FITIDREN-56400 format. One record per residue (C-alpha): residue in three letters; x, y, z. Coordinates in steps of 0.001 Angstrom, whole numbers, padded with zeros to 6 digits, always signed. Each point is the difference from the previous one (the first is absolute). Example, Ala and Ser with C-alpha at 12.3 -4.5 7.8 and 13.67 -1.06 7.14 Angstrom:
// FITIDREN-56400
ALA+012300-004500+007800;SER+001370+003440-000660;
//
This chain:
// FITIDREN-56400
MET-105762-112074+095444;SER-003822+000885-001061;SER-003223+000860+001230;ILE-002972-001322-002213;PRO-002707+002634-000823;ALA-003023+000635+002717;PRO-002083-003307+000002;PRO-003345+000725-002418;LEU-002618-002136+002936;ASP-003094+001618-001655;GLY-002000-003158-001144;LEU+001486-002704+001372;PRO-002646-001789+001744;GLY-000292-000136+002998;LEU+002765+001934+000749;ASP-000729+003987+001597;PRO+002395+001617-001037;SER+000230+002161+003511;TRP+001881-002601+001086;SER+003055+000300-001866;ARG+003102+002201+001104;ARG+003283+000109-000258;VAL+003263-000234+002537;ARG+003606+001351-000791;VAL+002025-002514+002602;THR+003902-000394+000095;ASP+001673-003096-000498;SER+001339-000752+003420;ALA+003379-001914-002146;SER+000798+001880-002906;GLY-001443+003764+000935;ASP-001886+000040-002639;SER-003694+001505-000224;HIS-003494-001553-002056;ASP-003410+000495-000269;TRP-002226-002474+000667;HIS-003833-000684-000199;LEU-002122-001146+002487;LEU-003665-000533+000281;ASP-000945+001439+003896;THR-003195+000789+001679;ALA+001904+002503+003075;GLY-002180+002647-001790;GLU-002715-001209-000833;LEU-000664-001393+003780;GLU+001066+003072+000798;ARG-002729+001414-001594;LEU-002271-002119+001658;GLY+001150+000960+003270;VAL+000942-003364+001188;THR+003583-000839+001080;PRO+001214-003150-001056;VAL+000760-002977+002477;GLY+003564-000975-001833;THR+001192-000369-004077;ILE-000693-002907-002427;LEU+003868+000198-002224;ALA-001456-001480-003173;VAL+002723-001152-002226;HIS-000574-001509-003463;GLY+002005-002474-002010;ASN+001004-000156-003523;PRO-001384+000981-002438;THR-002543+001348+001968;TRP-000019+003640+001290;SER-002013+001742+003217;TYR-003117-000555-002020;LEU-000417-003172+001196;TRP-000403+001628+003220;ARG-002933+001847-000975;ARG-002646-002164+001208;ILE+001156+000079+004266;VAL+000271+003518-000534;GLY-002987+000333-001313;ALA-001680-001891+002550;SER+002067+001130+002994;VAL-001398+003483-000163;GLU-003552-001587-001035;ALA+000429-001290+003396;ALA+001482+002764+001578;ALA-002171+002350-000957;THR-002823-002410+001611;GLY+001115+000130+003295;ALA+002251-002846-000264;PRO+003346+000037+001351;ALA+002426+001745-002909;TRP+003006-001100-001306;ARG+001848+001820-001554;VAL+001269-002129-003819;VAL+003209+001297-001166;ALA+000655-001807-003277;VAL+002720+000803-001766;ASP+001687-000088-003244;HIS+003993-001483+000080;LEU+002822+001588-001346;ASN+000342-000526-003866;MET-004139-000935-000300;GLY-003005+001128+000016;PHE+000255+004092-000432;SER+002326-000297+002866;ALA+003547+001420-001113;ARG+002157-001739-003053;THR+003797+000516+002196;GLY+001624-001815-003223;SER+001749-002496+001718;PRO-001629-004131+001442;ARG-001401-000298+003230;SER+001720-002695+002054;LEU-002656-001590+002692;GLN+001497+001317+002724;GLN+000772+003215-001146;ARG-004339-000377-000951;VAL-000025-000999+003953;SER+001708+003256+000723;ASP-002124+001965-002019;LEU-002479-000564+001502;GLY+001421+000984+002858;ASP+001258+002915-001004;LEU-004148+001316-000884;THR-000972-000905+003528;ASP+002612+002072+001826;GLU-000968+002882-002729;LEU-004237-000750+000587;GLY+001122-000087+004192;LEU-002155-003028+000017;THR-001036-001341+003685;ALA-001154-003086+001429;PRO-001677-001728-000430;VAL+000747-000980-004008;ILE-001470-003145-001379;THR+001893-000765-003389;LEU-001605-001206-002557;GLY+001979-001681-003288;HIS-001237-002218-003303;ASP+002456-001745-002474;TRP+004247+000923+000666;GLY-001656+003483+002100;GLY-000656-003051+002428;VAL+003092-000311+000575;VAL+000701+003976+000086;ALA-002822+000598+002362;LEU+001491-002914+002211;GLY+003117+001276+000385;TRP-000600+003004+000981;ALA-002326-001849+002363;VAL+003675-001338+001515;ASP+001467+003084-000187;HIS-002572+001971+002022;PRO-001479-002094+002902;GLU-000162+003358+002206;LEU-003489+001035-002484;LEU-001206-003645-001462;ALA-003295-000764+001988;GLY-000847-003141-003571;VAL+001002-001021-002920;VAL-002291-001247-002772;SER+001541-001450-003586;LEU-002017-001633-003064;ASN+002125-002229-001944;THR+003305+001114+000844;ALA+003017-001917+000549;VAL+003230+000213+002409;HIS+001938-003651-000631;HIS-000106-002168-003208;PRO+001481-003267+000578;GLU+002897-001317-000987;GLY+000131-002189-003044;VAL-003118+001221-000996;PRO-000329+001573-003431;ILE-002168+003490+000207;PRO-002855+000907-001139;ALA-000413-000627-003530;PRO-001257+003312-001293;LEU+002712+001511+002035;ARG+002779-001885-001259;LEU-001110+000595-003504;ALA-000453+003757+000603;SER+003344-000116+001573;ALA+001968-002535-003003;ARG+003342+002271-001280;GLY-001457+000804-003375;VAL-003607+000407+000674;LEU-000070+002117+003880;ALA+000903+003468-002086;THR-002998-001192-002695;SER-002063-001138+002274;THR-000370+002935+002414;VAL+001902+003476-001079;THR+000066-000048-003867;THR-004315-001418-000215;PRO-002233-000732+002730;ALA-000176-003667-000601;PHE+000235-000456+004193;LEU-002214+003043+001039;GLU-002808-001374-002623;THR+000666-003890+001283;THR-000728+001326+003527;LEU-003179+001316-000551;SER-001108-002808-001987;LEU+000298-001493+003200;ALA-002546+001540+001483;ARG-003154-002059+000678;PRO-002871+000580-001345;ALA+001582+002255-002588;LEU+000801+003416+000632;ALA-002222+003022-001376;PRO+001556+001707-003283;GLU+000083+003272+002613;VAL+002200-001881+002486;LYS+002785-001339-002109;ASP+000077+003339-001416;ALA+000591+001322+003295;TYR+002171-002142+000893;ARG+002272+000495-002992;ALA-000031+003926+000465;PRO+003482+000365+001601;TYR+001405-002345-002502;ARG-000643+000924-003205;SER+003704+000125-001615;ALA+002651-001954+000526;ALA+002066+002777+001745;ASP-002973-000392+002327;ARG+000579-003825+000270;ALA+003625+000325+001127;GLY-001044-000673+003957;ILE-001932-003521-001306;GLY+002765-001030-001651;ALA+002659+000104+003419;PHE-003404-000940+002162;VAL+000084-003927-002230;ALA+003965+000412+000149;ASP+000960+000662+003443;ILE-002570-002989+000812;PRO+002840-002447+002305;VAL-000551-003488-000368;ASP+003795-000854+001487;ASP+002785+001269+001954;GLY+001779+000706-003407;ASP-002679+002556-000213;ALA+000401+003937+001397;SER-002877+000113+001827;PHE-000219-003413+001038;GLY+001521+000697+004076;GLU-002512+002265+000230;LEU-003048-001889-000293;ARG+001710-002687+001880;ARG+000111+002442+002904;ILE-003702+001641-000910;ALA-000812-004090+000155;ALA+001584+000102+003420;GLY-001228+002890+001312;VAL-003944-001247-001129;SER+000614-003154+002126;MET+000709+002496+003662;LEU-003222+002103-001420;THR-002750-000716+003494;VAL-002695+002970-000984;PRO-002760-000735-001809;ALA-000065-001518-003535;LEU-002799-000743-003048;LEU+001439-001748-002762;LEU-002776-000288-003339;TRP+000538-001607-002855;GLY-000877-000741-003354;PRO+000740-003462-000571;ASP-000512-000108-003764;ASP+003671+001997-000292;PRO+002356-001367-002395;ILE+002577+001983+001942;PHE-000620-000126+003370;GLY-001537-002828+000894;ASP-001048-001806+003387;ARG+004285-001404+000293;TYR+000126+003636+001389;LEU-003252+000092+001895;ASP+001326-003103+001646;ASP+003415+001607+000437;LEU-001568+003360+001757;ILE-002066-001940+002313;ASP+003005-001921+001608;ARG+001570+003278+000527;LEU-003345+001700+001250;PRO-001932-002799+001416;HIS-002384+002378+001756;ALA-000872+001286-002932;ASP-003680+000506-001421;VAL-000238-001433-003089;HIS-002368-000537-002878;ARG-000034-001354-003509;PHE-002309+001246-002615;GLU-001058-002611-001866;GLY+000303+000621-003873;ALA+002096+003185+000675;GLY+003019+000607-001355;HIS+003419+002295-000572;LEU-001866+003010+000531;ILE-002368-000280+002829;ALA-000344+003120+000325;GLU-002374+000160-002642;ASP-001256-003297+000537;ARG-001151-000185+003564;PRO-001058+002915+002441;TYR+003023-000103+002130;ALA-000714+003612+000705;ASP-003002-000990+002140;ALA+001633-003269+001164;VAL+003206+002810+001107;LEU-002518+002030+001599;THR-002018-002852+001981;TRP+003253-002048+001679;LEU+001940+004073+000853;ALA-003587+000560+002108;ASP+000728-004062+000869;ARG+003853+000278+000962;VAL+000930+003228+000122;ALA-002161+002647+001567;PRO-000441+000037+003706;GLY-002036-002730+001655;ALA+001115-002145-003387;ALA+000753-004103+001523;ALA+003753-000307-000215;PRO+000983-001949-002784;LEU+001991-002808+001341;ALA-003148-001242+001653;THR-001918-000552-003311;ARG+002082-002854-001563;ASP+001324-001902+002476;ALA-001386-000108+003055;HIS-003664-002038-000010;PRO-000873+000269+003858;PRO-001846-003415+000946;ILE-003371-000802-000774;ASP-001355-001193+002995;ASP+000829-001942+003146;ALA-000351-003414-001631;PRO+002621-001813+000012;TYR+001866-001173-002994;ALA+001698-002797-001628;PRO+002337+000207-003008;LEU-001659-001550-003335;TRP+001789-003051+000305;SER-000650-000904+003380;ALA-001905-002879-000530;LEU+002955-001362-002462;ASP+002852-000062+002850;ARG-003042-001597+002255;ARG-000715-003113-002561;ARG+003613+000069-001243;GLU+000456-004235+001401;ASP-003828-000673-001740;ASP+000138-002276-003342;ALA-003211+000998-000707;ASP-001449+001566-002807;ALA+000643+003792-000415;ILE-000617+000645-003379;ILE-001797-001935-003054;ASP+000647+001039-003306;MET-002386-001277-002356;ALA+000800+003369-002565;THR+003462-002006-001541;ARG+000817+000556-003317;SER+000553-004415+000111;GLY-003274+000105+001370;ARG+001303-002312+003182;THR-001035+000882+003091;ARG+003002+001328+002009;HIS-000424-000321+003530;VAL+002306+002129+002876;SER+000484-000775+003243;TRP+000375+002259+003115;ARG+003701-001149+000794;ARG+000802+000409-004086;LEU-001557+003803+000133;ASP+001428+001097+002824;ASP+003333-001556-001140;ARG-000118+001678-003755;VAL-001344+002864+002073;ARG+003360+000740+002215;ARG+002174-001274-002534;ILE-001294+002770-002731;ALA+000058+002713+002716;ALA+003357-000741+001289;GLY+000893-000451-003450;LEU-001124+003705-000960;ALA+001687+001268+002622;SER+003374-001117-000584;THR-000091+001042-003591;GLY-000654+003779+001087;VAL-003483-000148+000704;ARG-000949+002580+003001;ARG-002646+000844+002090;GLY-001993+002701-001871;GLN+001085-000805-003607;ARG-002917-001221-002280;VAL-000116-003545-002078;SER-002284+000126-002938;VAL-001505-003403+000022;LEU-001213-001020-003325;VAL-000922-003355+000407;PRO-003409-001795-000503;PRO-001964-000450+002805;GLY+001221-003803+001985;PRO+002533-001426+002555;THR+002677+001567-001593;LEU-001259+003361+000277;THR-001479-000108+003238;ALA+003855-001253+001417;VAL+001771+003212-001716;ILE-002602+002235+001653;TYR+000232-001296+003409;ALA+003446-000617-000372;CYS+000265+003901-001206;LEU-002488+001075+002839;ARG+002651-001978+002494;ILE+002717+002068-000465;GLY-001494+003536-000306;ALA-000413+000555-003623;VAL-002638+001231-001765;VAL-001928-002113-002389;VAL-001467+001592-002446;VAL-002898-001708-002194;ALA-001056+001047-003020;ASP-001930-002908-002052;ALA-000386-000817-003295;GLY-004316+000515+000066;LEU+001717+004039+000038;GLY+000439-000915-004154;VAL+003346+000614-000755;ARG-000145+003900-000621;GLY-001379+000162+003814;LEU+002827-002283+000772;SER+002515+001298-000935;ARG-001100+003579+001476;ALA-000467-001751+003563;VAL+003657-001279-000435;ARG+001721+003269-000891;GLY-002026+001761+002079;ALA+001009-001659+002438;TRP+003920-000176-000451;PRO+000905-003339+001370;ASP+003716-001170+001297;VAL-000679-003307-001045;VAL-001840-001716-002192;ILE-001425-003612+000067;GLY-001226-001406-003122;GLU-001343-003623-002113;VAL+002099+001168-003171;LYS-003433+001155-001643;GLY+000098+002731+002622;LEU+003900+000835-000081;ALA-000114+000263-003884;ALA-002983+003192+000463;ALA+002344+000655+002299;LYS+002874+000085-002505;VAL-002349+001389-003046;LEU-001538+002787+002303;GLY+003192+001282+001701;TRP-001230-001057+003480;PRO+002514+000934+003011;GLY+001677-002556+002812;VAL+002180-002883+000101;ARG-001428-002845-001545;ILE-000514-003592+001747;SER-001529-002879-002385;THR-002845-002200+001817;ALA+001867-002976-002449;THR+004046-000387-000760;LEU+000588+001007-003633;PRO+002748-001045-002614;TRP+002764+002153+000037;ALA-001262+002253-003256;SER-003700+000783+001379;ARG+001139+001011+003475;ARG+002508+002706-001742;ALA-002976+000941-002577;LEU-002359+000220+002835;GLY+002882+001202+002227;VAL-000584-001975+002822;SER+002003+000079+002925;HIS-000854-003081+001812;SER-002576-002726+000343;LEU-002181-000417+002735;ALA+001405-003358+000105;GLU+003432+002136+000746;ILE-001941+001966+002484;ALA-000818-002991+002128;ALA+003335-001603-000415;ARG+001457+002668+000906;GLY-002631+000399+003031;THR+000809-003881+001246;GLY+000701-000038+003607;ALA+000504+004358+000168;PRO-001156+002039+002405;LEU-003131+002273-000130;PRO+000288+003664+000672;ALA-001941+001258+002519;GLU-003463+000197-000297;PRO-001721+002873-001301;SER-002010+002624+002299;PRO-003868-000212-000078;ASP+000501+003515-001796;ASP+002142-000665-002880;PHE-001606+000710-003294;ALA-000804-004371-000951;ALA-001129+000290-003336;ILE-001673+002374-002798;LEU-002926-001896-001849;PHE-001938+001798-003416;THR-003608+000474-000382;SER-001262-000976-003241;GLY-000383+003259-001461;SER-003077-000517-000473;THR-000839+003699+000323;GLY+003347+001317-001149;PRO+003716-000810-000208;ALA+000529-002292+002775;LYS+001356+000973+003326;GLY+002215-001615+002369;VAL-001392-000190+003347;ARG+002787-000181+003026;TYR-000577-002207+002990;THR+002396-000546+002781;HIS-000088-003586+001732;ARG-001978+000828+002721;GLN-003013+001464-002978;LEU+000986-003695-001518;SER-000734-002185+002872;ALA-003568+001756+001424;VAL-001115-000922-003659;ARG+001099-003416+001054;ASP-001951+000427+003604;VAL-002787+001072-001109;LEU-000718-002129-002268;ALA+000428-002867+002539;ALA-001864+001622+002163;HIS-003197+000531-001496;PHE-000252-003681-002233;ALA+002079-001998+002945;ILE+002409-001077-001853;THR+002085-003119+001448;GLU+002937-001785-000941;GLN-002629-002842-001067;THR-001868+002506-001787;GLY+001492-000433-003966;LEU-000362+001979-002972;VAL-000412+000398-003223;THR+001117+002964-001315;GLY-001280+000742-003383;PHE+000646+003980+000569;ALA+003640+000423-000192;PRO+001030+002890+002368;PHE-002091-002297+003023;ALA+002250-003350-001294;LEU+002676+002004+002013;LEU-001469+000111+003200;GLY-000401-003634+000267;PRO+003463-000289+001521;ALA-000890+002601+002055;LEU-003128-001213+001134;GLY+001689-003368+001302;THR-002359-002568-002047;ARG+000820-001636-003425;SER-000859+002017-002999;ALA-001426-001512-003585;THR+000745+002103-002938;PRO-002089-001822-002883;ASN+000560-001125-002695;MET-000581+003840-002976;ASP+002137+002590-001295;VAL-000069+002460+003140;SER+000452+002947-002111;ALA-002621-001201-001862;PRO-003528-000062+002581;ARG-002472-001253-002109;THR+002425-003265-001245;LEU-001281-001950+003861;THR-002533-002330-000737;ALA-002229-001373+002698;ARG+002095-003459-000686;ALA+003269+001578+000806;VAL-001436+001409+003643;ALA-001577-003242+000727;ALA+003148-001265-000734;ALA+002178+002469+002064;VAL-002779-000475+002957;ARG+001240-003910+000236;ALA+003029+000064-000299;ALA+000074+002973+003311;ASP-002486-002132+001710;ALA-001298+004009+000008;ARG-003005+001791+002071;MET+000241+003689-001572;VAL+000528+000977-003872;PHE+001350+002956-001038;LEU-000952+001154-003712;SER-000444+003577-001892;PRO-003205+000986-001359;ALA+001577-000357-003833;ALA+000761-004260+001037;ILE-003804-000205+001494;LEU-001361+000700-003580;ASN+001683-002907-001731;VAL+000393-002185+003084;VAL-004338+000362+000003;ALA+000240-000399-003697;THR+002108-003436+000015;ALA-002639-001247+003408;GLY-001191-002476-002691;GLU+003386-002152-000156;LEU-000356-000651+003343;THR+000303-003651+000916;ASP-001458-001243+003309;ASP+003021-000347+001241;ASP+000726+003709-000788;ARG-003209+001006+002216;ASP+000643-002376+002791;ALA+003604+001665+000585;LEU-002097+003598-000891;ALA-002516-000527+003043;GLU+002480-001035+002274;VAL+000966+004076-000269;ALA-001183+002072+002630;THR+001227+004048-000776;PHE+000008+000838-003180;LEU+000892+004115-001327;SER+000384+002111-002724;THR+001916+003562-000141;GLY+001900+002414-002892;ALA-003423+001456-001008;PRO-003993-000143+001681;VAL-001393-003729-001211;GLY-003904-000243-000276;GLU-002832-001846+001487;PRO-000398-002090-003433;LEU+003307-000941+000022;LEU+000559-000326+003640;ALA-002982-002527+000183;ALA+001189-002177-002868;THR+003290-000120+001273;SER-001274-001192+003581;ALA-001918-002007-001963;LEU+002997-001418-000855;MET+001282-001062+003668;PRO-003323-000255+001809;ASN+001534-000306+003865;ALA+002109+003009-000525;GLU-000707+003335+001243;PRO+000655+002886-003075;HIS+001651+003400+000645;THR+001171+002680-001752;PRO+002030+002067+001678;TYR+000430+004038-001390;GLY+003304+000721-000175;MET+003329+001151-001783;THR+003459+000414-000758;GLU+000714+003034+002386;CYS-002168-002227+003159;LEU-001415-003302-001479;LEU-001977-000993+002741;VAL-002951+002582+000713;THR-003445-001473+000210;ASP-001854-002751-000393;ILE-003288-002051-000888;THR-001191-002591-000600;LEU-002808-001520-002078;ASP-002471+000391+002028;GLY+001089+002666+000567;ILE-000632+001082-003391;ARG-003398-001694-000318;HIS-001001+002221+003176;ALA+001236+002625-001693;ALA-001430-000089-003116;GLY-003184+000770+001953;ALA+001403+004019+000868;PRO-000942+002571-002203;ASP+003655+001271-000021;ARG+001506-000275-003799;GLY+003590-001128-000120;VAL+001934-003342+000858;CYS-000067-000813+003723;VAL+003168-001144+001639;GLY-001111+000153+003519;ALA+001593+000725+002698;PRO+003497+000828+000944;ILE+001992-002452+001055;GLY+001470+000197+003939;SER+001373+003405+001193;ASN+000089+001577-003714;ARG-002129+002674-000493;VAL-001961+001590-003157;LEU-001517+003169-000332;ILE-001706+002073-003151;SER+001409+003249-001283;ALA-002910+001414-001599;LEU-000162+001493-003807;ASP-000635+003405-001121;ASP-001551+001028-003381;ASP+003166-000512-001644;GLY+000592-004030+001162;ARG+002678+001713+002777;PRO+000423-001936+003322;VAL-000280+003040+001302;GLY-002021-001098+003810;THR+001511-000430+003105;PRO+000393-003860+000304;ASP-002372-001088+002074;GLN-002748-003406+000538;ALA-003019+001943-001359;PRO-002253-002738-001916;GLY-001375+000476-003226;VAL+002914+002600-000886;LEU+001318-000352-003536;GLY+003893+000350+000444;GLU+003910-000973+000329;VAL+000302-002674+001773;VAL+002549+000371+002697;ILE+001325-002621+002061;SER+002714-001146+003192;ALA+001555-003097+000895;PRO+002687-001548+001840;HIS+001173-001122-003617;LEU-000563+002682-001910;LYS+003133+000704-002082;SER+002970+002273+000696;SER-000029+002352-002768;TYR+000060+000019-003819;ASP+003656-000127-001740;ARG+001517+003089-000943;LEU-003345+001271-000509;TRP-000190+003021+002787;LEU-002641+001907-001973;THR-002226-003429-000197;ASP+000666-000543+003946;ARG-001244+003440+001115;ALA-003343-000347-002235;ALA-001055-003330+001857;ALA+001120+001452+003147;ASP-001419+003467-000299;ALA-003138+001206+002041;THR+000005-003583+001882;PRO-000654+000335+003793;THR+002855+001421+002103;ASP-000806-002937+002929;GLY+003430-001899-000136;GLY-000762-002530-001962;ARG+001386-000308-003647;TRP-002444+000518-002916;HIS-000859-000801-003828;ARG-002063+001670-002575;THR-000398-002938-002070;GLY-001631+001566-003703;ASP-002983-002269+000833;VAL-003362+001411-000365;GLY-002715-001338+002234;HIS-002293+000905+003317;LEU-000635-001785+003108;ASP-003451-001214+001335;ALA-001754+000065+003272;ASP+001467-003117+000917;GLY+003273+001042-000646;ARG+000628-001721-003207;LEU+001907+001071-002816;TRP-001376-000007-003671;ILE+002566+000658-002642;GLU-001009+001948-002743;GLY+002835+000517-002057;ARG+003620+001970-000204;LEU-000049+003913+000154;PRO+001074+000186-003891;HIS-002764-001340-001207;ILE-003160+002195+002011;LEU-001965+001853-002314;THR-000058+003315+000418;THR-004099+000900-001267;ALA-002339+003013+000281;GLU-001853-001761+002843;GLY+003727-000641+001963;PRO+002156-003096-000008;VAL-000485-003585-000637;ALA+001578-002670+000643;PRO-000083-002719-003176;VAL-000510-003277+002115;GLY-003215-000191+001368;PRO-001392+001570-004034;GLU+002123-003131-001204;GLN-001246-002534+002183;GLU-004084+001146-001088;LEU+001509-000360-003545;GLU+001111-003906+000942;ARG-003729-000914+001343;SER-000339-000522-004386;ALA+000515-003600-000175;ARG+001929+001260-003568;VAL+002377+001935+001284;ARG+003748-001821+001989;ARG+001399+003242+001277;ALA-000772+003289+000182;ALA+001779+003670-000425;VAL-001296+002848+000577;VAL+002776+002927-001250;GLY-000871+003506-000178;VAL+000181+002580-003290;GLY-000023+004114-000382;PRO+001017+002597+001782;GLU+000205-000271+004021;GLY-002544+000579+001959;LEU-002474-000375-002845;ARG+001245-003827-000834;GLN-002294-002229-001548;ALA-000502-003902+000558;VAL+001437-002738-002539;ALA-000687-003766+000121;VAL+002755-002321-001050;VAL-001285-003076+000768;GLU+001722-003848-000747;THR-002954-001987-001432;VAL-001899-003781+000355;PRO+001441-001666-002609;ALA+003122+002630-000883;VAL+000159+001781-002520;THR+002617+000185-002965;ARG+001287+003769+000116;PRO-001143+003543+001478;SER-003270+001331-001122;LEU-003048+002296+001150;ALA-002553-002521+001610;ALA-002912-001628-001905;ALA-003007+002214+000941;GLU-001765-002759+002082;LEU+002739-000611+002158;ALA+000742+003772+000481;ALA-003764+000712+000669;GLU+000135-003166+002623;LEU+002877+002059+001231;ARG-000973+003508+000363;ALA-003443-001451+002356;LEU+002018-001612+002032;SER+002470+002955+000666;SER-000996+002728+002527;LEU+002679+002146-001870;PRO-000287+001369-003917;LEU+001448-001992-001965;VAL+001095+002352-003283;ALA+001553-003316-001662;VAL+000381-003735+000635;LEU+002666-001777-001897;THR+001116-003669+000296;VAL+003848-001038-000280;PRO+001331-003506-000274;GLU+001924+000839+003217;LEU+000163+002615+002615;PRO+003681+001278+000450;THR+001222-001078+003809;ASP+003518-000279+001797;ILE+002845-002534-001029;ARG-000134-001504+003954;HIS-003296-000701+000829;ASN-001762+000061-003550;SER-003029+001296+001657;LYS+000262+003933+000853;ILE-001349+001887-003117;ASP+001640+003070-001330;ARG-002470+002289+000239;GLN+002347+003162-000953;ARG+001016-001460-003310;LEU-003423-001339-000475;SER-001464+003508+000577;ALA+002890+001042-002875;TRP-000809-002259-002246;ALA-003740+000724+000271;GLU+000167+003805-000678;ALA+001682-000674-002901;THR-001921-002732-001103;LEU-003750+002075+000457;ALA+002503+003036-001193;GLY+000243-002041-004169;GLY+003207-001718+000655;ARG+000549-003095-000960;MET-000946-002848+001816;GLY+002691-002124+001106;ARG-000182-002299+003144;PRO+000953+002322+003545;
//
């Protein structure tokens, strides 16, 4: 046994040497004594004169050391100094690791768990203790948690695993590092394993931080523990530590204390597969995936703030019980509940059209009756259940909108499976991020979707919509075809219906202001969407819908009325033409038309192609809706001219709450005379409520949400059909409900910015990330953009900020009429015209062929991207396309 010299901690960034201490501990198994090094805030708390409320026991992984936890050590001390609950932090260096003793022999997983218990016995730790672990240190910490239930008050894990599925290779980096003939060279003889680990940080670590991690591992002798740690990784029951890992995994499944799982999804070692396993074992856990973070999540993201916030919410006296936050969904109101498939049940003997699909590849219109749709739904539902798909399992559906998608979704809902809907409008990267983040148990898709699943490593049992040749089936890893599933379900019984408050679906946002977020809905909430839509727009079985907006196409069967999808590429709204809308209206004898804002642009642009018969069909439409993004009066008026007897509506909503307010064309024209800035989206629908949280000078929504008119702030909403939560985004959920009314309702901070007028109408003026924090105060972009769009030479405008926060300067970026061919500074005449129209001083006017927008709607301008582009361009950078 040997001890390494006292740790040279002076000068290591972010680490106060006074936190360092040594403890001599006797090994309970061998009787040997070893010197442990740890970071311990007990002395600092004593100096501050505060008594800790408990201890955070932080355990690093391989090949790091207690330096990994310097941020929570420092943050906990700072919090205690300000009067917040004082948590003592004990961050250990494993034996043979960091600046703890080198024992001369490797330590197995069982020994490391026992070692940690010996240390905490020596320290005399008392309840409550929170374990905090990362990497293989997470396994050791959870092992200690299982063995010390009398002390345990909670567990926190960052990218770790307690189980590896049988038959699945271990992650490639570990497989390579542990290979015979490579292990010693990669982990001990050279610092390759250490350096590779340090390279996983996102963004890259500063050189001085990297050097701090290297400090205890300068020589091969110092790195022996790194190699032994890798060699001890248990893969199967032939490995010495496999039994201990299995014991810990079983024990974790029995834990009922509060749990927090913080995750970096871009980890090549501990990916989402292991997070999903931990969630299965700790179903009450709060979970947050930091999109873009990797293995070294403690370096990548503000985990320390998250942990301390979570302790205050879940563990401190008076905190919420952990089991009350994940699976409990109290009834929204006293409204009667009918499941989404109730209209199918009611019309199952009806041979009238339920779905008319005109967007087929063959070009032939497809008619599906209520009888056929109900039969298809029932057979797929029973077939899925017979193959083992259970209530609560996730099913990712990679099927284009149409009758097949509708049947699959209603079948999944009927058996209580959670439908994961991430459409192609997210783009390949966004779609892959969404599917992997949701970690589905089953993937149902066409060949294109299944090929992407194979190439991109998406999880789940694969079911193909088509019957594939054997070779294709094997190559794609397909277990069943949809025809086989339906055949299995023919005559088979359906399982019991899910309860109203079971999770039903995960719908993904457009990702227009960051990575797309999964939004969880219960069956009750999805039915509430249907009910508010039916009530507000008086939809009956006779109404008939044309749905040029994919999300609403799925609601037709729920509303009990026929629906037609026009001939278009449903993933590209701009492909919809006026003639295609007219043909769909004729086919469905429709009285209501849904279109996305992007679709409207091309419908209006192609109006000249309409025949007299087309115009006669459109004249029968009674209600027209466009939602997904605000629609201005000129565009809505142009659409109204095509459907002269229809009342045009443009509801305001979002994936989190599909219908919040509504306004008609007449309402927009009436609002045009008001002095308000932004887009008027009308008054709340039904029992919905809208409040505003005022912005401070830094553009932060800190005001108590209320209905005071004329106050610029974040839009805060409540509605019966408001989503349940975000999926695996605990911090996002918390922020969305932070400082909202405590009246027993469910509230949501939308991220949209606007104001209420004296008549209670809502005006949208942009998004929180798009606010310009100027010397005169916060400025929302939509009003200034509307001023610029008064010019006949501007098709669309964006106003973005450049310069430091608090002193942002406004830059106009515009699409022109006619369009320019490449980005450039605006011609002097145009720049002068726009400056004269603008109430903001514009430091520059730039013209572009096309403003960057989200893929799904083709209409939400990416102002953050434009801001970065404008700043780089005006600083002398190359003027490429934004």
